GUDOVEX-833110 format. One record per residue (C-alpha): residue in one letter; x, y, z. Coordinates in steps of 0.25 Angstrom, whole numbers, m for minus. Example, Ala and Ser with C-alpha at 12.3 -4.5 7.8 and 13.67 -1.06 7.14 Angstrom:
site residuo:A, X:49, Y:m18, Z:31
site residuo:S, X:55, Y:m4, Z:29
//
This chain:
site residuo:M, X:298, Y:443, Z:358
site residuo:A, X:295, Y:429, Z:363
site residuo:Q, X:305, Y:418, Z:365
site residuo:S, X:303, Y:406, Z:356
site residuo:F, X:302, Y:392, Z:365
site residuo:E, X:305, Y:384, Z:352
site residuo:M, X:320, Y:381, Z:350
site residuo:R, X:326, Y:378, Z:336
site residuo:F, X:326, Y:363, Z:332
site residuo:S, X:342, Y:362, Z:331
site residuo:G, X:347, Y:367, Z:346
site residuo:W, X:343, Y:376, Z:357
site residuo:G, X:334, Y:388, Z:358
site residuo:V, X:333, Y:397, Z:345
site residuo:D, X:343, Y:402, Z:335
site residuo:A, X:341, Y:419, Z:340
site residuo:D, X:348, Y:412, Z:353
site residuo:A, X:358, Y:403, Z:347
site residuo:G, X:371, Y:414, Z:344
site residuo:E, X:384, Y:408, Z:338
site residuo:L, X:392, Y:399, Z:344
site residuo:S, X:405, Y:408, Z:349
site residuo:P, X:420, Y:405, Z:346
site residuo:H, X:423, Y:405, Z:358
site residuo:V, X:415, Y:391, Z:360
site residuo:V, X:421, Y:386, Z:347
site residuo:D, X:436, Y:390, Z:351
site residuo:W, X:435, Y:384, Z:365
site residuo:L, X:429, Y:370, Z:360
site residuo:E, X:438, Y:369, Z:349
site residuo:S, X:450, Y:371, Z:359
site residuo:R, X:444, Y:360, Z:368
site residuo:F, X:440, Y:350, Z:355
site residuo:H, X:454, Y:353, Z:350
site residuo:R, X:447, Y:353, Z:337
site residuo:T, X:439, Y:364, Z:329
site residuo:L, X:423, Y:363, Z:330
site residuo:A, X:416, Y:358, Z:318
site residuo:P, X:410, Y:369, Z:309
site residuo:R, X:395, Y:372, Z:312
site residuo:V, X:383, Y:364, Z:306
site residuo:A, X:371, Y:371, Z:307
site residuo:P, X:358, Y:363, Z:312
site residuo:P, X:348, Y:359, Z:300
site residuo:K, X:338, Y:368, Z:297
site residuo:P, X:324, Y:362, Z:302
site residuo:D, X:319, Y:356, Z:290
site residuo:A, X:332, Y:350, Z:288
site residuo:V, X:330, Y:341, Z:299
site residuo:R, X:322, Y:328, Z:296
site residuo:L, X:311, Y:323, Z:305
site residuo:R, X:303, Y:310, Z:306
site residuo:K, X:289, Y:311, Z:300
site residuo:S, X:278, Y:313, Z:309
site residuo:K, X:272, Y:301, Z:313
site residuo:L, X:259, Y:306, Z:319
site residuo:S, X:246, Y:303, Z:312
site residuo:G, X:237, Y:314, Z:308
site residuo:K, X:225, Y:309, Z:315
site residuo:A, X:236, Y:310, Z:328
site residuo:A, X:240, Y:324, Z:324
site residuo:S, X:225, Y:328, Z:321
site residuo:K, X:221, Y:324, Z:335
site residuo:L, X:233, Y:331, Z:341
site residuo:A, X:228, Y:343, Z:332
site residuo:E, X:214, Y:342, Z:339
site residuo:R, X:221, Y:343, Z:353
site residuo:V, X:229, Y:356, Z:352
site residuo:G, X:226, Y:362, Z:338
site residuo:A, X:232, Y:358, Z:324
site residuo:D, X:243, Y:371, Z:326
site residuo:N, X:249, Y:362, Z:338
site residuo:V, X:251, Y:350, Z:332
site residuo:R, X:264, Y:350, Z:323
site residuo:T, X:271, Y:341, Z:314
site residuo:D, X:278, Y:351, Z:306
site residuo:H, X:293, Y:348, Z:303
site residuo:A, X:298, Y:359, Z:312
site residuo:S, X:289, Y:357, Z:324
site residuo:R, X:294, Y:343, Z:324
site residuo:L, X:308, Y:346, Z:324
site residuo:L, X:307, Y:356, Z:335
site residuo:H, X:300, Y:345, Z:343
site residuo:C, X:311, Y:333, Z:339
site residuo:A, X:322, Y:334, Z:348
site residuo:G, X:326, Y:343, Z:363
site residuo:K, X:339, Y:349, Z:362
site residuo:G, X:350, Y:339, Z:368
site residuo:Y, X:363, Y:336, Z:360
site residuo:P, X:358, Y:325, Z:353
site residuo:D, X:345, Y:331, Z:348
site residuo:L, X:353, Y:343, Z:341
site residuo:L, X:363, Y:331, Z:335
site residuo:A, X:349, Y:326, Z:329
site residuo:M, X:344, Y:338, Z:323
site residuo:R, X:358, Y:340, Z:315
site residuo:S, X:359, Y:324, Z:311
site residuo:G, X:350, Y:324, Z:300
site residuo:A, X:343, Y:313, Z:303
site residuo:R, X:328, Y:312, Z:304
site residuo:L, X:324, Y:315, Z:318
site residuo:A, X:313, Y:310, Z:326
site residuo:A, X:301, Y:321, Z:329
site residuo:P, X:289, Y:322, Z:335
site residuo:D, X:277, Y:318, Z:325
site residuo:A, X:269, Y:331, Z:329
site residuo:V, X:273, Y:342, Z:340
site residuo:V, X:259, Y:347, Z:348
site residuo:Y, X:257, Y:357, Z:357
site residuo:P, X:246, Y:357, Z:367
site residuo:A, X:241, Y:368, Z:374
site residuo:C, X:235, Y:364, Z:387
site residuo:H, X:236, Y:352, Z:395
site residuo:D, X:223, Y:348, Z:390
site residuo:E, X:229, Y:346, Z:376
site residuo:V, X:242, Y:339, Z:381
site residuo:R, X:231, Y:329, Z:389
site residuo:S, X:224, Y:327, Z:375
site residuo:I, X:237, Y:326, Z:368
site residuo:I, X:242, Y:315, Z:376
site residuo:D, X:230, Y:307, Z:375
site residuo:L, X:229, Y:308, Z:361
site residuo:C, X:244, Y:304, Z:360
site residuo:G, X:240, Y:293, Z:369
site residuo:R, X:228, Y:288, Z:360
site residuo:E, X:236, Y:288, Z:347
site residuo:G, X:251, Y:283, Z:352
site residuo:I, X:258, Y:296, Z:351
site residuo:A, X:271, Y:300, Z:361
site residuo:I, X:271, Y:312, Z:366
site residuo:V, X:284, Y:322, Z:368
site residuo:P, X:282, Y:333, Z:378
site residuo:F, X:290, Y:344, Z:373
site residuo:G, X:293, Y:357, Z:380
site residuo:G, X:306, Y:367, Z:376
site residuo:G, X:311, Y:354, Z:369
site residuo:T, X:324, Y:357, Z:377
site residuo:S, X:328, Y:342, Z:382
site residuo:V, X:342, Y:340, Z:381
site residuo:V, X:340, Y:325, Z:383
site residuo:G, X:330, Y:321, Z:372
site residuo:G, X:317, Y:324, Z:381
site residuo:V, X:309, Y:329, Z:369
site residuo:S, X:314, Y:318, Z:358
site residuo:P, X:301, Y:314, Z:349
site residuo:I, X:302, Y:298, Z:353
site residuo:R, X:291, Y:291, Z:349
site residuo:G, X:292, Y:279, Z:358
site residuo:G, X:283, Y:268, Z:354
site residuo:F, X:273, Y:278, Z:346
site residuo:E, X:271, Y:281, Z:332
site residuo:S, X:272, Y:295, Z:335
site residuo:V, X:276, Y:306, Z:345
site residuo:I, X:273, Y:320, Z:347
site residuo:S, X:279, Y:331, Z:354
site residuo:L, X:270, Y:339, Z:363
site residuo:D, X:276, Y:354, Z:365
site residuo:M, X:270, Y:360, Z:376
site residuo:Q, X:273, Y:375, Z:372
site residuo:R, X:260, Y:379, Z:372
site residuo:M, X:258, Y:377, Z:387
site residuo:R, X:265, Y:389, Z:391
site residuo:G, X:258, Y:396, Z:401
site residuo:L, X:259, Y:401, Z:416
site residuo:V, X:248, Y:395, Z:420
site residuo:K, X:247, Y:399, Z:435
site residuo:L, X:257, Y:407, Z:445
site residuo:D, X:254, Y:404, Z:459
site residuo:E, X:262, Y:416, Z:466
site residuo:A, X:257, Y:414, Z:480
site residuo:S, X:264, Y:399, Z:478
site residuo:R, X:275, Y:401, Z:467
site residuo:I, X:269, Y:392, Z:458
site residuo:G, X:269, Y:393, Z:442
site residuo:V, X:259, Y:385, Z:435
site residuo:F, X:266, Y:383, Z:419
site residuo:G, X:262, Y:376, Z:406
site residuo:A, X:272, Y:365, Z:402
site residuo:G, X:276, Y:373, Z:389
site residuo:L, X:281, Y:386, Z:396
site residuo:H, X:295, Y:390, Z:393
site residuo:G, X:306, Y:395, Z:402
site residuo:P, X:305, Y:411, Z:398
site residuo:E, X:290, Y:410, Z:396
site residuo:L, X:289, Y:404, Z:410
site residuo:E, X:298, Y:414, Z:416
site residuo:H, X:293, Y:425, Z:411
site residuo:L, X:279, Y:421, Z:415
site residuo:L, X:285, Y:421, Z:429
site residuo:R, X:293, Y:432, Z:431
site residuo:A, X:281, Y:441, Z:426
site residuo:R, X:275, Y:436, Z:439
site residuo:G, X:287, Y:438, Z:448
site residuo:F, X:292, Y:423, Z:448
site residuo:T, X:301, Y:414, Z:441
site residuo:L, X:301, Y:399, Z:440
site residuo:G, X:317, Y:399, Z:441
site residuo:H, X:319, Y:387, Z:430
site residuo:F, X:329, Y:390, Z:419
site residuo:P, X:334, Y:379, Z:413
site residuo:Q, X:345, Y:380, Z:402
site residuo:S, X:333, Y:378, Z:392
site residuo:F, X:323, Y:388, Z:399
site residuo:E, X:322, Y:396, Z:386
site residuo:Y, X:315, Y:384, Z:380
site residuo:S, X:311, Y:374, Z:390
site residuo:T, X:297, Y:373, Z:395
site residuo:V, X:292, Y:371, Z:410
site residuo:G, X:287, Y:358, Z:407
site residuo:G, X:298, Y:354, Z:402
site residuo:W, X:306, Y:358, Z:414
site residuo:V, X:298, Y:350, Z:423
site residuo:A, X:297, Y:338, Z:414
site residuo:T, X:312, Y:337, Z:414
site residuo:R, X:316, Y:342, Z:429
site residuo:S, X:324, Y:354, Z:424
site residuo:A, X:333, Y:362, Z:432
site residuo:G, X:334, Y:376, Z:430
site residuo:Q, X:348, Y:383, Z:430
site residuo:A, X:341, Y:390, Z:442
site residuo:S, X:338, Y:377, Z:449
site residuo:S, X:346, Y:379, Z:462
site residuo:G, X:338, Y:392, Z:465
site residuo:Y, X:324, Y:388, Z:460
site residuo:G, X:324, Y:372, Z:458
site residuo:R, X:323, Y:363, Z:447
site residuo:I, X:310, Y:362, Z:440
site residuo:D, X:306, Y:348, Z:447
site residuo:E, X:307, Y:356, Z:461
site residuo:K, X:297, Y:368, Z:456
site residuo:L, X:288, Y:359, Z:452
site residuo:L, X:275, Y:360, Z:459
site residuo:G, X:264, Y:354, Z:450
site residuo:A, X:261, Y:349, Z:435
site residuo:R, X:252, Y:343, Z:425
site residuo:L, X:257, Y:332, Z:417
site residuo:V, X:249, Y:325, Z:406
site residuo:A, X:251, Y:310, Z:404
site residuo:P, X:246, Y:300, Z:396
site residuo:A, X:240, Y:293, Z:408
site residuo:G, X:235, Y:305, Z:414
site residuo:E, X:238, Y:317, Z:420
site residuo:L, X:247, Y:323, Z:435
site residuo:D, X:241, Y:335, Z:438
site residuo:L, X:249, Y:339, Z:449
site residuo:A, X:245, Y:352, Z:456
site residuo:A, X:256, Y:361, Z:461
site residuo:R, X:258, Y:359, Z:477
site residuo:P, X:272, Y:362, Z:487
site residuo:A, X:272, Y:349, Z:491
site residuo:S, X:265, Y:334, Z:494
site residuo:A, X:267, Y:320, Z:500
site residuo:A, X:257, Y:316, Z:491
site residuo:G, X:266, Y:304, Z:485
site residuo:P, X:276, Y:307, Z:476
site residuo:D, X:278, Y:320, Z:469
site residuo:L, X:271, Y:317, Z:456
site residuo:R, X:276, Y:330, Z:451
site residuo:A, X:290, Y:324, Z:449
site residuo:I, X:283, Y:314, Z:441
site residuo:V, X:281, Y:328, Z:432
site residuo:A, X:295, Y:332, Z:434
site residuo:G, X:305, Y:326, Z:425
site residuo:S, X:294, Y:318, Z:416
site residuo:E, X:300, Y:322, Z:404
site residuo:G, X:287, Y:321, Z:395
site residuo:A, X:289, Y:305, Z:398
site residuo:L, X:276, Y:304, Z:407
site residuo:G, X:267, Y:316, Z:402
site residuo:V, X:267, Y:329, Z:398
site residuo:I, X:268, Y:342, Z:409
site residuo:T, X:259, Y:352, Z:404
site residuo:E, X:259, Y:361, Z:417
site residuo:V, X:268, Y:362, Z:430
site residuo:S, X:268, Y:370, Z:442
site residuo:L, X:281, Y:375, Z:448
site residuo:S, X:287, Y:383, Z:459
site residuo:V, X:292, Y:398, Z:454
site residuo:S, X:297, Y:408, Z:464
site residuo:P, X:299, Y:423, Z:463
site residuo:A, X:307, Y:429, Z:452
site residuo:P, X:319, Y:435, Z:454
site residuo:E, X:323, Y:449, Z:456
site residuo:V, X:338, Y:447, Z:455
site residuo:T, X:346, Y:437, Z:448
site residuo:R, X:361, Y:437, Z:449
site residuo:Y, X:371, Y:428, Z:443
site residuo:E, X:386, Y:425, Z:445
site residuo:A, X:398, Y:418, Z:442
site residuo:L, X:409, Y:412, Z:449
site residuo:M, X:421, Y:403, Z:447
site residuo:M, X:425, Y:391, Z:456
site residuo:P, X:439, Y:385, Z:456
site residuo:T, X:433, Y:371, Z:453
site residuo:F, X:420, Y:365, Z:449
site residuo:E, X:420, Y:356, Z:462
site residuo:D, X:421, Y:370, Z:470
site residuo:G, X:411, Y:375, Z:462
site residuo:A, X:402, Y:362, Z:465
site residuo:N, X:405, Y:364, Z:480
site residuo:A, X:402, Y:379, Z:479
site residuo:V, X:389, Y:377, Z:474
site residuo:R, X:385, Y:366, Z:482
site residuo:A, X:389, Y:374, Z:495
site residuo:L, X:378, Y:385, Z:489
site residuo:E, X:368, Y:376, Z:488
site residuo:Q, X:369, Y:367, Z:500
site residuo:E, X:370, Y:382, Z:508
site residuo:G, X:358, Y:387, Z:503
site residuo:V, X:364, Y:398, Z:493
site residuo:A, X:364, Y:394, Z:481
site residuo:P, X:358, Y:402, Z:470
site residuo:E, X:349, Y:400, Z:460
site residuo:I, X:359, Y:396, Z:450
site residuo:A, X:372, Y:391, Z:453
site residuo:R, X:381, Y:382, Z:443
site residuo:V, X:397, Y:379, Z:443
site residuo:S, X:403, Y:374, Z:430
site residuo:D, X:416, Y:366, Z:430
site residuo:A, X:429, Y:372, Z:425
site residuo:A, X:424, Y:365, Z:411
site residuo:E, X:412, Y:371, Z:410
site residuo:T, X:417, Y:385, Z:416
site residuo:E, X:427, Y:385, Z:403
site residuo:M, X:418, Y:380, Z:393
site residuo:G, X:407, Y:392, Z:397
site residuo:M, X:418, Y:402, Z:398
site residuo:A, X:424, Y:398, Z:383
site residuo:F, X:411, Y:397, Z:377
site residuo:A, X:408, Y:413, Z:385
site residuo:G, X:420, Y:418, Z:377
site residuo:V, X:428, Y:419, Z:389
site residuo:E, X:442, Y:416, Z:382
site residuo:G, X:453, Y:425, Z:375
site residuo:V, X:456, Y:437, Z:384
site residuo:K, X:442, Y:436, Z:390
site residuo:G, X:445, Y:425, Z:397
site residuo:K, X:460, Y:428, Z:401
site residuo:L, X:452, Y:440, Z:408
site residuo:L, X:443, Y:428, Z:416
site residuo:D, X:453, Y:420, Z:418
site residuo:G, X:461, Y:432, Z:425
site residuo:Y, X:450, Y:436, Z:431
site residuo:L, X:448, Y:422, Z:438
site residuo:R, X:462, Y:419, Z:441
site residuo:G, X:461, Y:434, Z:448
site residuo:R, X:451, Y:427, Z:457
site residuo:G, X:456, Y:414, Z:460
site residuo:A, X:449, Y:405, Z:450
site residuo:G, X:456, Y:404, Z:437
site residuo:S, X:447, Y:395, Z:432
site residuo:G, X:435, Y:385, Z:438
site residuo:S, X:422, Y:382, Z:439
site residuo:L, X:410, Y:394, Z:435
site residuo:V, X:400, Y:397, Z:444
site residuo:I, X:387, Y:402, Z:440
site residuo:L, X:377, Y:406, Z:451
site residuo:G, X:362, Y:413, Z:449
site residuo:W, X:355, Y:418, Z:459
site residuo:E, X:340, Y:424, Z:457
site residuo:G, X:331, Y:430, Z:469
site residuo:A, X:324, Y:444, Z:474
site residuo:A, X:332, Y:457, Z:476
site residuo:G, X:342, Y:457, Z:488
site residuo:T, X:342, Y:442, Z:489
site residuo:I, X:352, Y:438, Z:478
site residuo:E, X:365, Y:445, Z:483
site residuo:P, X:364, Y:438, Z:498
site residuo:R, X:364, Y:424, Z:491
site residuo:R, X:375, Y:427, Z:482
site residuo:R, X:384, Y:432, Z:492
site residuo:E, X:380, Y:419, Z:500
site residuo:A, X:382, Y:411, Z:487
site residuo:L, X:395, Y:417, Z:483
site residuo:S, X:401, Y:416, Z:497
site residuo:V, X:399, Y:400, Z:496
site residuo:L, X:406, Y:400, Z:482
site residuo:K, X:417, Y:408, Z:485
site residuo:R, X:419, Y:399, Z:497
site residuo:H, X:421, Y:389, Z:487
site residuo:G, X:431, Y:397, Z:478
site residuo:A, X:422, Y:404, Z:468
site residuo:V, X:428, Y:416, Z:460
site residuo:G, X:417, Y:426, Z:456
site residuo:L, X:415, Y:429, Z:443
site residuo:G, X:405, Y:439, Z:444
site residuo:A, X:390, Y:441, Z:439
site residuo:G, X:393, Y:443, Z:424
site residuo:A, X:398, Y:429, Z:422
site residuo:G, X:385, Y:424, Z:429
site residuo:R, X:375, Y:433, Z:420
site residuo:T, X:383, Y:428, Z:407
site residuo:W, X:377, Y:414, Z:412
site residuo:A, X:365, Y:418, Z:415
site residuo:K, X:363, Y:424, Z:401
site residuo:H, X:368, Y:411, Z:393
site residuo:R, X:361, Y:402, Z:402
site residuo:F, X:352, Y:397, Z:392
site residuo:S, X:358, Y:399, Z:379
site residuo:T, X:371, Y:388, Z:382
site residuo:P, X:363, Y:378, Z:371
site residuo:Y, X:365, Y:385, Z:360
site residuo:L, X:380, Y:383, Z:362
site residuo:R, X:377, Y:368, Z:361
site residuo:D, X:371, Y:370, Z:348
site residuo:H, X:382, Y:379, Z:342
site residuo:L, X:390, Y:368, Z:346
site residuo:I, X:383, Y:356, Z:340
site residuo:E, X:384, Y:364, Z:328
site residuo:R, X:398, Y:363, Z:328
site residuo:S, X:399, Y:349, Z:333
site residuo:V, X:400, Y:350, Z:344
site residuo:M, X:394, Y:340, Z:356
site residuo:V, X:388, Y:349, Z:367
site residuo:E, X:379, Y:343, Z:378
site residuo:T, X:376, Y:344, Z:393
site residuo:L, X:370, Y:334, Z:403
site residuo:E, X:367, Y:337, Z:417
site residuo:T, X:367, Y:328, Z:430
site residuo:S, X:366, Y:330, Z:444
site residuo:T, X:372, Y:324, Z:457
site residuo:T, X:375, Y:327, Z:473
site residuo:W, X:384, Y:336, Z:477
site residuo:A, X:393, Y:324, Z:484
site residuo:N, X:394, Y:319, Z:469
site residuo:L, X:394, Y:331, Z:460
site residuo:M, X:410, Y:331, Z:456
site residuo:N, X:409, Y:315, Z:454
site residuo:L, X:399, Y:317, Z:445
site residuo:Y, X:404, Y:328, Z:438
site residuo:V, X:418, Y:321, Z:436
site residuo:G, X:412, Y:308, Z:431
site residuo:V, X:403, Y:314, Z:420
site residuo:G, X:414, Y:325, Z:416
site residuo:S, X:422, Y:314, Z:414
site residuo:A, X:412, Y:306, Z:406
site residuo:L, X:410, Y:316, Z:397
site residuo:A, X:424, Y:322, Z:396
site residuo:A, X:426, Y:309, Z:391
site residuo:H, X:419, Y:312, Z:377
site residuo:A, X:418, Y:328, Z:378
site residuo:P, X:431, Y:337, Z:379
site residuo:V, X:423, Y:348, Z:385
site residuo:V, X:414, Y:345, Z:398
site residuo:G, X:409, Y:355, Z:406
site residuo:C, X:399, Y:355, Z:419
site residuo:H, X:391, Y:363, Z:428
site residuo:I, X:385, Y:362, Z:442
site residuo:S, X:371, Y:368, Z:442
site residuo:H, X:358, Y:364, Z:451
site residuo:L, X:363, Y:363, Z:464
site residuo:Y, X:354, Y:355, Z:475
site residuo:P, X:358, Y:354, Z:489
site residuo:S, X:362, Y:340, Z:486
site residuo:G, X:369, Y:340, Z:472
site residuo:A, X:369, Y:347, Z:460
site residuo:S, X:370, Y:347, Z:444
site residuo:L, X:381, Y:344, Z:433
site residuo:Y, X:379, Y:348, Z:419
site residuo:F, X:389, Y:344, Z:409
site residuo:T, X:390, Y:351, Z:397
site residuo:F, X:400, Y:342, Z:387
site residuo:V, X:405, Y:347, Z:372
site residuo:A, X:413, Y:338, Z:363
site residuo:P, X:415, Y:340, Z:348
site residuo:Q, X:405, Y:330, Z:341
site residuo:E, X:407, Y:317, Z:335
site residuo:H, X:402, Y:318, Z:320
site residuo:A, X:399, Y:304, Z:318
site residuo:D, X:389, Y:302, Z:328
site residuo:A, X:387, Y:314, Z:337
site residuo:H, X:374, Y:309, Z:345
site residuo:A, X:383, Y:297, Z:350
site residuo:Q, X:393, Y:305, Z:354
site residuo:W, X:384, Y:313, Z:362
site residuo:Q, X:378, Y:299, Z:366
site residuo:S, X:391, Y:294, Z:372
site residuo:V, X:393, Y:306, Z:380
site residuo:K, X:380, Y:308, Z:385
site residuo:H, X:379, Y:293, Z:390
site residuo:A, X:395, Y:294, Z:395
site residuo:A, X:389, Y:306, Z:403
site residuo:C, X:376, Y:298, Z:409
site residuo:R, X:383, Y:287, Z:412
site residuo:A, X:393, Y:294, Z:421
site residuo:I, X:383, Y:302, Z:427
site residuo:V, X:376, Y:290, Z:431
site residuo:E, X:390, Y:283, Z:437
site residuo:Y, X:393, Y:296, Z:444
site residuo:G, X:380, Y:298, Z:451
site residuo:G, X:372, Y:309, Z:443
site residuo:T, X:357, Y:312, Z:439
site residuo:I, X:357, Y:308, Z:425
site residuo:T, X:352, Y:321, Z:421
site residuo:H, X:349, Y:334, Z:432
site residuo:H, X:338, Y:342, Z:423
site residuo:H, X:339, Y:338, Z:408
site residuo:A, X:330, Y:326, Z:411
site residuo:I, X:330, Y:311, Z:405
site residuo:G, X:326, Y:311, Z:393
site residuo:V, X:332, Y:302, Z:381
site residuo:D, X:345, Y:306, Z:384
site residuo:H, X:345, Y:301, Z:400
site residuo:R, X:334, Y:290, Z:401
site residuo:A, X:345, Y:278, Z:400
site residuo:Y, X:351, Y:285, Z:413
site residuo:L, X:337, Y:287, Z:422
site residuo:V, X:339, Y:273, Z:428
site residuo:D, X:353, Y:275, Z:433
site residuo:E, X:345, Y:288, Z:441
site residuo:D, X:332, Y:282, Z:445
site residuo:G, X:335, Y:266, Z:445
site residuo:E, X:326, Y:255, Z:438
site residuo:T, X:315, Y:257, Z:447
site residuo:G, X:315, Y:272, Z:447
site residuo:V, X:313, Y:271, Z:431
site residuo:A, X:304, Y:261, Z:432
site residuo:A, X:294, Y:269, Z:441
site residuo:L, X:295, Y:281, Z:431
site residuo:Q, X:292, Y:271, Z:420
site residuo:A, X:281, Y:268, Z:428
site residuo:L, X:276, Y:282, Z:429
site residuo:K, X:278, Y:284, Z:414
site residuo:N, X:269, Y:270, Z:412
site residuo:S, X:258, Y:276, Z:419
site residuo:L, X:258, Y:290, Z:415
site residuo:D, X:263, Y:288, Z:400
site residuo:P, X:257, Y:272, Z:399
site residuo:Q, X:260, Y:273, Z:382
site residuo:G, X:273, Y:280, Z:384
site residuo:L, X:268, Y:293, Z:375
site residuo:M, X:276, Y:302, Z:383
site residuo:N, X:290, Y:306, Z:378
site residuo:P, X:294, Y:292, Z:374
site residuo:G, X:308, Y:289, Z:377
site residuo:K, X:312, Y:300, Z:388
site residuo:L, X:315, Y:298, Z:403
site residuo:L, X:312, Y:283, Z:403
//
C-alpha cells in the first residue's frame, strides 16, 4: 500500500504509526517532575476545530480554478485545517486551544512550473498572499497562513509536482520536482543505484523543495553533506521574475545565486525544481553505539574523527541527561537497567554519554573505516555497546515526534531547539544554553550532530510540566531565554530548523543590521508587493 504523505492535523505523522505512550516514560517523568502526570486529553476531532471564515472572493477562486482545475482549488474545512499550521509546539497548542484559528482562505495545488507562474501573477493582480507548502513539517512557524497586508492568503501545496525530472548518472546530478517527498525520492533513486543521502528526522513527510527552502541538514550530513552543499541548480518563480539556475559544478560569475534559493523559506518566491548532487547507493550500512565517560570526552572524540578525516556518515553524542532520558524512554530500567549498569561498569563506563555512529558505503569499505573510527574513540575513553544499540536507534530515528504528541496530551511541554558553533566555543555554548533552559525545565538534554572541521551542531530537548494558565506564554518564555543565551554565548540562531516566525527577531544578531537590510532589499526586488510568505524570515 502506498504511503500517505498527508499528516494528521493535530500532531505528527499518521494515527497508524503513533503507537501508545509507554509506562516507562510516564514513570520516569513523574520521578523528575515530583508530581503525577495529568490524565490524557485526546486532541479534538477535525470538525471541532474552528477556523476563520475564508475571505477569498468567488471571482478569485474561479480564476484560480481556470489555471489549475476546480478540483485543485479547495476551500473545504478539512483542506484548510491541514494547511493552517506546521508541527511546532505552539502550532499543536493552538489546535487544542478551542480558539478560532487563522487558516488559508484556499489551498491550491499546481501541477507544473507554468501553473505556479500563472498563480503568482494572478495573486499579484488580485492582492492575495501566498504561503508555499511542502510537507508542512515546519517547527518554527514557517507555513503559518499570515496574510500580511492582504485581504486573503492561499496555501500553495506542491504535492502534484513530485517527479524525478532527470538523472544524469555520469555527472551524478538528480533533478527533482519540489513536491517530491523523502521516501519517494529515495525509492526513485535507489531503483537506479543512487541515493541523495539526505535523511532529516522529518524525512517521511518533508519535501525536497522544503529541504532547500530551509537549508536542511539530514542526519547523515557528516557524510553526504547538507542540502545547501548538494544544491547545484534550481528554478524559483518570484513575483518579479524567475531565477533559472542551471546545474553547474562551480562558477566565479559573481555571488552564487543558488545561495539566494537555499534558505529563502518561501519569502522570495516558489521553488519548483532543484538539481542536487547524488551518490551511489550504499551496499552496506552499519550502526554502532558506544559510551563515553563525559559529554566533553565525546565532543573531543567526534571532533578528532572529523578533523582526522575518519568520521562516519552519522555521528552523534548525547550528553548524560539525554542518554538517561533515551534509555528510560526505551524501557531500560528495573532488571533490564541493572543488567545494563553491570555491563557498563564491567567495561569501565558505568554511565556517561551515548555515541551513535553509522557507516554507509560499498562492500569492503566499511570495516576499515569502522576500525579507524573506533580506534580514535577508544583513545578518548569510549566503551563499545555493540551494533544492536545502534540498530535500535536507526529503527526509531524518525518516530520521536510521536512521543512529543503523546506527552502534550498529558499536559507536558516538550520542545527542541538547535544551534551550532565552533569547536573552541562548543562547551561554552552548551553550558550557557543548558543553564538558561534548566531555569525553566527540570529535564534538559542535548546532543552533538552534524560535524564540520570547524565545529558542530548542538540540539537541545527540554521537558517540563505544562502551565495550564497560559501554556503558550510558558513556551515563549523558555524559547526566548534560550535564544538570548544562544546569542550571548556565540551560537547560530538556528542550524537546520530555519527562521520562520519563531527566530526572525534574532536574525539581526547573526547577520547584522546591514545584512538584514541587504536581505530585505533582495526581497523587495524579487517580491515588491510582499506577497510571498508574509511574516517569515524577515
